[in-house]
N, C-alpha and C positions, 0 to 999 in steps of 0.2 A: 654479220650479227656478232662478231668477235668484240665489236665495241661495247654491246650491251651485256656480254656474257657475265662479267663480274657483278652486274646488278640484278640480273635475273636469276643467278644460280648462286645463293649465298654460300654453299658448301664449297663450290668451286672457288669462289672469292677468298675464303678463309684458307683454302688448300694454297692458293698462290701467294697468299701473304706469308704463309710459314715456309714456302720454298720458292723464293724469288729466281732462283737460278733455272727454274723450269721455263722461264720467259725465253723466247728465241729472238734473234735479230729480226726474222722474217716477220714473226707476229706482231712485234712492237712496231716495225716498220710499216705494216699494213695499217695500223691504228693512226699513223701520223696525220696522213692527208686527210682522212674523214673527221678527225679531230679539230683540225684547223679549219675545215669548211664548216663544221658546226659552230666554231666559235665566231666565225665572220658572219655567218648567218644570225646567230643571235645578236651579235654587236649591231648589225644593221637594223634587226627588228626592234631592239630595245631603243635605238636611235629613233626610228619612226614612231614608235609608240610615246616616246617622250615629246617628240615634235607636235604629235597630233593632239595629246593631251595638253600641252602648252597652249595651243591654238584655240582647242575648246575652251580652257580656262579664260582666255583673253576675249572669247566671244560673249561667254557668260558675264564677265566684269563689264564689258560695253552694254550688254543687255540691261543690267541692273543700273548703270549708270544713267543710261537713256531713261529709264523708268523713274530714276531719282529726279531727274531734269523735269521730267513730265509731271510729276507730283508736287515739284516745287513752283510750278506755274499755275497749277489749276486748284481750285478748292477741293480739298480731300473730302469734304462731306458729300461730293458727288460720286464717290466710289463707295461700294458698299461694304460693310462690316467683314464679310467673309472673304471677299478679294482682298482686302487690306492685310487680314491676317494671314492670309496665303502668301502674299507678297513679302511679308516679314519672314516667314518660314523659309521660303524660296531664298530670299537673300541670306539667310543665316546657313542654309545648306550649300550655297555656292561659296560663301566665306570658307566654310569646312572644306569644301573641295579643294579650294587653294592650299590649304594647310595640309590636307592629307597628300595632296600631290608633292608637296616639299618633303613631307615625312618619309613617302615612298622611296625617295632618292633613286629614282630610275637611272639618272645619269651615271651613277656608280656601277650599274650593270655594264655600261659600254668600256669603262675602265677595266672592270674584270675580265670581260671577253678580250680585250686588247692584250691583256697579260697572257692569256692562254695562247692568242694567235701568235704573240711574239716567242712564247716558249716552243711553239710547234716550228716556228721558221728556225728558230736557233737549232734545233735538232735536224731539220732537213738540210740546213747548211752544213752540219757536221757530218751527215750522211754524204753529201757531195764531196766534202774533203776526202771522207774514207775511199768512196768510189774513185776519186782522182788518184789517190796513193795506191789503190788496187791496180788500176790501169797503168801507172808507172811501174810496179813491180813486174806486172805481165808484159810490158814493153821490154825490160831488161832481160828477162828470162828468155823471151823468144829471140832476142837479138844474140844473147850468149849461145843459144842452141844452134843459130845458124853459123856464128863464128867457129864453134867447136867442131861442128859437122864438116866444115870445110879444110879444117886441118886439125884431125884427131890426134890427141896425145901431146899437143905442142900448146904451151902457154905464152902467147905473144903479149906484147906491151898492151894492145888494143883489148885484149880479153881480160888482162889484169884491171884495166881502168873500169871496164863494164862490170866485173865482179865486185869492184867497191861500190859502184852506183847501185848494183843490185842489193847489195848489203844495207846501203842507206835507205834505199826504197823499202825494203822489208822492216827495218827499224821504224820508219815513218808511218808505214802502214799499221805495224803493232800498236804504235802510240796513239794513231787516229781510232783504231778499233776499240782500244782499252776506254778511250774517252768517250766514244759513241755509245759503248755497252753500258758504262756507268750511268750516262746521261738517260739512255733508253730504259734502264732499269728504273730510276727515279720517275720517268714519265709514266710507265706502267703503274706504279704505286699511285701516281696522282691522278690517274684517268677518272676514278669515281670522284675525286675531289673537284676536277674540272667539271664533271658533269653537275653536281650540285652546285658548284660556284657559278654556273652559267645557267642551266636550263631550269633547275628546280627554283634556285633564287630569284629569277625572272619572273616565274610564275606565282612565287610566293609573294613577291613585292606587288606584282601587278594585280592578282586577285586580292591581295590584302588592302591595297588601295580602293578597289571597288567595294570591298566589304565595308571599310570606314566610311566610305561615301555614302554608301546606302544607309548605314547607321544614324548618320546625322540627317538623312532625308527622310526618315520614318515620320516624323511629325507632320512634315508637309504632305507626305503621302497620306496620313490619316486625316488631314484636313480635306485633301481631294477626295477622298473616300466618302467622307462624312458630307461633302457639299452635294446638296440635292439628291440625297438617297431616298429611297422608297419609304413613304410615310413622312417626310419632312414637309415643312411648309415653306411656301416661297411666294414672291410677288412677281406679278407680270410686269414687265417693263419694256419699253422701246418698239413695240408693235406699230407698224405703219398703216396697215389696213383696219384691223379690228382695234382702233384707237380707244374705243370705249373700255376695253379690258385692261388698259394700262392702270397699274396700281392696285389691281384686284388680288387679294390674297387667296392661294390655291394650296392643294395638297397633292404632293407627287404620288402617282399610283404605280408606274412601270417605266421601264426604258424602251425605247423603240429606235429602231434603225441603227443598232450597235451603239446606243448612246448618244447619238447625236440629237435625238429629239426625246422628250418625255411626254407621257400621258398624265394630265393633271385632272383633278376634279374642281370645279368652280364652286362658289358658296351655295349656288341653287341646285347643285347636284350634277349638272351637266359636265361632260367630259370633253377635253380639247387637248390635241397634239401640239406642243409648243417646242420650238428650239431651245437648246440648253442656254444659249446666250441671252435668251429673252426672260429668263427667270433668275431672280436674286433670292437667295436664302432669307428667311425671316427667323430672328432669334427672339425669343421672349425668356432672357435670362433674368430671373428674380434678383440676381446681385446687381444688375445694372438697370433695374427698372427706373430708379430714381434719376439716373442719367437720361434714359430714353424719354421720359416724362418732361425733363427739363429742356430737352432739345426741341426746337421748333421743326414742325413738319415741312416747312419749305422757308427757304431764305427770304426775309423780307425785301421788298425793291428799295433800293438805295441810289442816291444821286451820285454824280461823279465825285463832288466834294466830299460827301460822307463817306464814300469807298476810300478816298484818300485819308481821310482822318482814321477810318478804321484800320487802314493798312499801317499808319504811323503809330496808332496804339498797340497793335500786334507786334511792332518792332521793339516796343520797350518793355515787352513782356519778360525778356531774360536779362538776368543782372549778373554779371561775372566779375571775379576778383582773383587773379588780374585778368584784364580783357585782351592782353597780348602774351603769346606763349612762343618760346624758341622752337624752331623746326625740328628739334630734337624731341619735342613732347614737354608735358609738365602738368603738374596738379593745379586746378583751379577750384574755386568754390562757387557754385552755381545756385541762384535763386530764381524761381519762376513765379509769376502771377497768374492766378485763374486756372491753375492745373488740379484737377479733382484727383486726390489720392497721391500717395507717395510716388516718386520717380522710379520707374521702373527700367529705364533704359536711356542712354545719350549716345548719339551717334554725331561724329564730326566728319564732314565730308564723304559720307557714306561709309565710314569706318566705325564700328562699335567701340565705345570708350568703356574703360573699367570704372564702375561706380564703387567707390572706395567706402563711403558711408552716406547716410541719409538724415535728415533733419527737418524740422519745421519751425519757422521762426516768422513771427507777426502775421500769420495767415499765408505764408508763402512756403511751397514745398522748396526744398533745397538738397544739395548732395555735394560731396567732395568728389571730383572726377579727375581721373588721370587720362589727359588728352594725349593720343597716340602721336608718333613723329609724322611730319609731313611728308607726303610723297614729292613735293616740289621744294628742293632746298632753298629756292628763291623766296619762299614765303608767300603770304597774301591772305585774303579773306577766308573764313571759315564759316560754313554754314552749320548750324547746330540743330539737331532735332531732339526734343526733350519729350518723353512718353511716359504717362502714368501706367498703373496696372492695367487700366482698360484703356490701352492707348489708341485702340482703333477708333475711340470717339474723342479723346483728349490727347492732342498732338500740338507742340509749339515748335515752328520752325522759323530760325532767323539767322541772319548773319550778324552774330553778335559779338565775335572775336576775330583775331587775325594771328598768323604766324609770323614772327620776324626772324630773318636770317641770322645764323650764327656768325660772328666775325671771329677772325684768327690772324695771327702775325704769319706772313708768308716767307719773308726774307729779312736777314738781319746782318749787322756787321760782325766783325772778328771778335770783339769783346762782349757780344750779346749771348745769352743763353735763353733758349725759349722753352717754357714749361707750360703745363695746363693745370688748371685747378680742379677740373671734373674730369679729366682724362679722356675728354673728347678731341680737342684740338688745341694747339698752342695758343693761348690769349695772356700769357704773362712773359714779360721780357725783363731779364735781369742782367745789369752790367757787372760782370765778375772782376775786372780789372781795369786799370787807366781811366782816362777820363773822356776819351774820344773813341772813334770807330765804334759807335753805339747806336746806329741808324737802324730803325725796324720799320718795316712796311706792313700794312694790314692787307686783308683781302678786299677784294673789289667792293665799293659801297654801293649801296642801293638808293636811288632818289627818295627823298622824302615828299610825301603828299603826290597829288595828282596834277602836276605842272606839265604841261606840254613843252617840248623840246624848244618850240619857236619863243615860248615865254621865259625859257630859262629853267634850269634844273637845280635842285637844292640838295646837298649832302650833309650829313652830320654824323660824327662819332664822339666817344667819350673815353676818357682813360681815368684810372685811379692812381694817384700817386701813392705807391705801397711802400717804398722805402726810400730814405734820404741818406746821403754821405755824411759820416761824421767829421772827415776833414774839410777844412775851409778852402774853398775854390771860387774864383770869379767865373766860372763857367756853369751854365744851366742849360735846362731843356730847350727845346723848339719843339713846334707843332705846325702841321699843316697838310699839304696834299702833294700828291705826285701822280704824273700821267705816263703810260706806256710810251716808249720810243717809237717813231714812225716804223722803222723796220720789224718791231715786234707786233705791231697792228696789221701790218701788211703782209708779212711773210710767215710769221709763227716761227716755232722751233725748227731747226733744220733736222731733216729725217735721219734716222739713225745716229744722232748726236745728242749725248747727255747734255743738257743746258743747265746752267746755274740759274736758280730762281731770281736772283738779282739783275740777270741779262735782260729783263723786260723793261728796266727803269735805267740801268747803269750800262755804257756802252762796252766797258770792259768786262763786265759780268760779275763785277765785286762792287759792295757797297762802299761808298767813299766815307772819309774820315768824319764829315760834317753833312748834314741832310741838305743843306743849302747848295751843295756841289753837284746835287742831281740835276740833269739837263731840264727836265720838265717837271719842275717843283715850284710850290709856292709856300714859304716857310715863314713862321712868326716866332720869335723868341730870342734866347741868348741874352748875352750881357755885354755892353749896352744893348737894350732890347730893340730889334729892327725887323723889318719885314723885307724879304728877299724873294725875287722871282727870277728863276733860272739863274741863280747865284748872284744877281744884281740887286743892290739895296734900292727900294722903293719907297720906303717911309721909316720914320722912327716911331716908336711906340711909348705910350704913357704907361701901359702895363709893364711892371718889371717882375717876372718870375722869380728871378734870383731872390727877392726879398718877400714877395707875395705868396709863393707857392708853398705849402706847408704839408706835412704828413696827413694822408687820407683827403687831401685836396681832390675834387673831381673837376677835370678840365674838359670842356666841350669845344669842338672846331666845328664851325659852320662854314657852308660855302654856297654861294649862289653863283652859277655859272651861265652865262649866255654865250652868244657866238663871238661878242667883241669883248666883254668884260667878266672879271673875276671879282667877285666881293667875298672876303674871308673876316669872319669874326671868332673872337676867344672868348668863352664863358668860363667862369671859375666859380664852382658851387651854385650854379644857377644865375649868377650876376654878369651882365656884360661887361667886358674889361677893354677890348679894343676893336675896331673894325677897320679894314683897309681895302681900297679898291685899286686894283690894277688892270690894264688893257691885256688882252690876250695877244701875245707876240705873233707877228706875221708866219714865222716858221713854225708855229704851233698849229696853224689853221689848215694845214694839209699834212696828211689825210684827214685831220680833224681830232678833236679830243673826245675820247670815249669816257666812260665813268671813272672817276679818280680812285686811287687808293689812299688809305689815310697814311699819315707819315709822322713819326716820332723820333725825335733825337734824345736818347736817354744819356744826357751828357751832364758832367760836372756834378751839381749838387743833388741830383735825381738819380737814384741807381736803380730803381724798379717800377714799372708801371704795368698795369693790368687793364685790358679792355674791359667796358662795361656793356654786356649784351642787351640788345633792345633798348638802347638810350634813345631818347627823344630830345628835342631842344626844347628849352624853357618857353612855354607858349606866350607869356606877357612879354618877355624880352623880344621874342622873334616878331610879335604883333607889332611892337613899337619900332622895330628896326625895319620890318619889310612889311608893313600894312599897306592895304590895298590903296589907301589915299596917298602913300608917299611914292616918290618917283625913285627909280634905280640911282639917279645921281645923289639924291639926298641921302639915300641908305648908305651908299659906298663912302661918302665923305664922312659921315658922322663918326667921331671918336678917333679917327686917324690924324696922324701928324704929318707935318710937310716933309717931304723927302727931298733928296738931293737933286732931284730933276726940276726944282723951282717952282712946281706946282703949289702955290700957297693957298690955304683954306680961305674962303671969303669970311668976313667976320659974322655976317648974318647967319650964314649956315652953321658956323662955329657955335654961335650963340644958340640956335635953335637946337643943336644936338646936345649941348649942355642942359637946356630947359627940359628936353624930352627924357633925359638920363635923369634928372632930378625928380621928374613927375613919376617915373618908374619906381624909384626908390622910396617916395614918400607915399605910394600906393594911389596916386591919382590916376 
């Protein structure tokens, strides 16, 4: 009971604080092991609580996700108003459950308990050292006693040596006792602190978590209590035997069988016992009578074609600007057709959005909405749910927007400094000195469109020319793509070894002086402008960036990649400048090429480039270049120049490329 004495007897606790010397070694030592055992127990308990609550939170999220998927494929008008309202409140309660769990910070309890355990173990170790010193002193005392009794009154050399050892043992014991006594005194002071730090704090956090959770669940509980209570009106549904009663409105009289069944009164005065699940509440809310009257009692029969047209019409109810948002989230302007009443709530992929402001424009309800960050950093489509104040009857659900992944610079040459415009990740590359050693590689690119691997994959990225050099030079930038080396694809980083970022693309782990020196690279640019594949020239270019690229120019790099061919194009400010096709080298085909990384050589005249997030290729130019009616060969040769390999362009293909280019420029 000594471990609880200070807490149970305040007078005793105050007396001990005034006179700390009254604590004895024995009393303090007795408290050590129980204190440690309590700390270990609370550490394990808090860990189990944290783990089980985390599993509960995960199960709840899976439940609501499954419910969301169900409601996404069925007609929500088939679910009664009360059930939909309860679903909304339950979803809100579960969302607050997750936030309350984070605020409770239960894992911090494990850390606090671990600190107490460590303190107790240190004291136990000090006590072991003291006991060892005590045994050593006792050993020499007994040994000297035996030696002196054998030859009384004689000081031999052996006795002298043991006297010295005894003195050292006494000094060591005194030092260990002082150290232990000091630490024990501190420990006895901290015992009440330990108790509050562990036991009381755990219950404070744990019970506080449930209190907050219950607070956020009050509205859902109120709906449950109000659902089918005595005196409320309901409609009988889903009976399989007495089907003639389906649709009949009744009044709830009382509960039966512990609430599993309800006794109801029929319109003719008869009474019937009905299961709870066969009753749907009926609301006659004067605020929504207009909505109820406007809604048809039963959906009209439609043909397959009419259903498809209706579905297409529903898809166009939402209008967003912009329709693509970065995975870190962003603000959009949203307008909805056919929504009765102002927008009350917007949900993106099951996550509630912040409605910043509301407006009405040309009969449409609108709002400025903050879209939350995506859970999947790879991006993808976003299903939006927009609800009015009476959202149970007015709900618009569409896949009307998408997330695009954020790009960043991953590796760079020695003369490059990487910075960020918004503090999220590096997306600006600035050459601080020299003219070369300024190669930068972007993060892995995501394919454009829904094109299968067999048909080929397409990739695109854009950079903004943010600064130019004031000094005259005949060097300039180059752009293209680079693929990881085979060893990086197959083996990955060596365990326990810190790897340079550039080791994914450069054999020596360092960026070369020029982009074309990377083993698996396809680069266009420089002066004279040329195309290089794995460092070898494959074509001359008509586009000359040294003269044509200016400040604030936007350069887009497009790639179509098949198993055997690579087709790369450069766009400047939306206009196609050049296209080059090259075969995939045989040594690149094993173990194969994964998605490429963007490649920029910030050389010569260009000193700073910035990635353009969420960039999309110019539709008209890409359609002209890679239209469905064109073959890959036509698209690959158009706009390129003959290379040193002797493959000259046919005059008819060359003329066709010029005519297509002129047609695009003139708007045909």
